[in-house]
C-alpha positions in Angstrom: 5.9 45.6 8.4 8.7 45.5 10.7 11.5 42.8 11.0 9.7 40.9 13.8 6.6 40.4 11.7 8.5 38.5 8.9 9.9 35.1 8.7 13.4 34.5 7.3 12.8 32.4 4.2 16.1 30.6 4.6 15.6 29.0 7.8 11.9 28.3 8.3 10.5 26.5 11.3 8.2 23.4 10.7 5.3 23.5 12.9 1.9 21.8 13.6 -1.2 23.5 13.7 -4.3 22.7 15.9 -7.7 24.4 15.5 -9.1 25.7 18.8 -12.6 26.8 17.5 -15.2 25.4 15.3 -17.2 28.7 15.0 -18.0 30.2 11.5 -14.8 31.8 10.1 -14.6 35.5 10.1 -11.8 37.2 7.9 -9.1 39.6 8.8 -6.0 41.1 7.0 -2.9 39.1 7.6 0.0 41.6 8.0 2.6 38.9 8.5 2.6 37.4 5.1 5.5 34.9 4.7 6.3 32.0 2.3 3.5 32.8 -0.1 0.6 32.9 2.7 -2.7 34.4 1.7 -3.0 38.2 2.8 -6.4 37.2 4.5 -6.7 34.5 7.0 -9.6 33.3 9.2 -9.7 34.8 12.6 -9.7 31.3 14.1 -6.6 30.4 12.2 -4.8 33.4 13.7 -5.6 32.1 17.2 -4.4 28.6 16.5 -1.6 27.2 18.7 1.8 26.5 17.0 4.3 23.8 18.3 7.8 24.5 16.8 9.5 21.2 15.9 12.8 22.6 14.7 14.4 24.5 12.0 14.2 23.3 8.3 16.6 24.8 5.9 14.9 25.9 2.6 16.9 26.9 -0.4 15.8 28.7 -3.6 17.2 26.5 -6.3 16.6 27.2 -10.0 15.3 24.2 -11.9 16.5 24.2 -15.5 15.1 22.6 -18.4 17.8 19.9 -18.3 17.0 19.3 -14.5 13.4 18.9 -15.4 14.2 16.4 -18.1 16.3 14.5 -15.6 13.4 14.4 -13.1 11.0 13.3 -15.8 13.4 10.6 -16.9 13.7 9.4 -13.3 10.0 9.2 -13.0 9.5 7.4 -16.2 12.2 4.8 -15.3 10.8 4.3 -11.9 7.4 3.6 -13.3 8.8 1.2 -15.9 11.0 -0.6 -13.3 7.7 -1.1 -11.2 6.0 -2.5 -14.2 8.8 -4.8 -14.9 9.0 -6.1 -11.4 5.3 -6.9 -11.3 5.8 -8.6 -14.7 8.7 -10.6 -13.3 6.5 -11.7 -10.3 3.8 -12.8 -12.7 6.2 -14.8 -14.8 7.7 -16.4 -11.7 4.3 -17.5 -10.6 3.8 -19.0 -14.0 7.1 -20.6 -13.8 6.2 -22.2 -10.5 3.0 -23.5 -11.9 4.9 -25.0 -14.7 7.1 -26.6 -12.2 4.3 -27.9 -10.1 2.7 -29.4 -13.2 5.9 -31.1 -14.2 6.2 -32.5 -10.6 2.7 -33.8 -10.8 3.2 -35.4 -14.3 6.2 -37.2 -12.9 4.1 -38.8 -10.2 1.9 -40.5 -12.6 2.0 -44.3 -12.7 0.2 -45.0 -16.0 2.5 -44.0 -18.9 -0.3 -44.8 -21.4 -2.6 -41.9 -20.4 -3.1 -38.9 -22.8 -2.5 -35.6 -20.8 -4.2 -32.5 -22.0 -1.8 -29.7 -22.7 -3.3 -26.2 -23.3 -2.1 -24.3 -26.2 -3.8 -21.1 -26.6 -7.5 -21.8 -25.9 -7.4 -25.3 -26.9 -6.4 -28.5 -25.1 -4.3 -31.0 -27.1 -3.8 -34.4 -25.7 -0.2 -35.7 -25.7 1.7 -38.7 -24.1 3.2 -38.2 -20.8 6.7 -37.9 -22.3 5.7 -35.4 -25.0 3.8 -33.2 -22.3 6.9 -33.4 -20.1 9.1 -32.1 -23.0 6.6 -29.3 -23.7 6.6 -28.3 -20.1 10.4 -28.2 -20.0 10.6 -26.1 -23.2 7.9 -23.7 -21.7 9.9 -23.4 -18.5 13.1 -22.7 -20.3 11.4 -20.0 -22.4 9.9 -18.4 -19.3 13.3 -18.4 -17.4 15.0 -16.6 -20.4 12.2 -14.1 -20.3 12.6 -13.7 -16.5 16.4 -13.2 -16.9 15.8 -10.6 -19.8 13.3 -8.7 -17.6 15.8 -8.7 -14.6 18.6 -7.4 -16.8 16.3 -4.6 -17.9 15.5 -3.9 -14.2 19.3 -3.8 -13.3 19.9 -1.5 -16.2 17.2 0.9 -15.1 18.4 0.8 -11.6 21.9 1.8 -12.7 20.3 4.8 -14.6 18.3 5.6 -11.6 21.3 5.6 -9.4 23.3 8.0 -11.7 20.2 10.2 -11.9 20.0 10.3 -8.1 23.5 11.3 -7.7 23.0 14.2 -10.1 19.8 15.5 -8.8 20.7 15.2 -5.0 23.9 17.0 -6.0 22.1 19.9 -7.3 18.9 20.0 -5.1 20.1 18.3 -1.9 17.3 17.7 0.5 14.9 19.8 -1.5 14.1 16.8 -3.6 12.9 13.4 -2.6 13.7 10.6 -4.9 12.9 7.6 -2.6 10.0 5.5 -3.3 7.0 5.6 -1.1 6.4 2.2 0.8 2.7 2.9 0.9 
């Protein structure tokens, strides 16, 4: 194998491959094995057109046990943060429902009506004033929970920021720590 048959592992061109034939595959030996490619390729694959998009730098970086632990910690914290954010959204929706119920309760004209208030699976009838107090207490408790969850999210974001700095410092562009938007 001469020098023109091999690719430089440090500067590999990225490329797009389009198939030109749909005939049954025949196999031949690939004498230009690079980047862990299979030694046998389909003949049709050998005839594919390649459009070069530009050089991409690839570095060999050793991943130590500590690095792997940091990556795992990053993944766990990202997952936990996603769970906390969805929990915050659910609690904010419940808080809005309590606010709407409180507003509707204020619009009632008759103060003598007993208003059913759900406690667990049971509805208990209370006066308008008692129900209003219970709604305010529930809203305050929910707001405290939301603040606590938001504090946890901000603490996790700080940990993730520190881990990003450490991991990007070592791995550079060889690691992607940004969340997918899909």
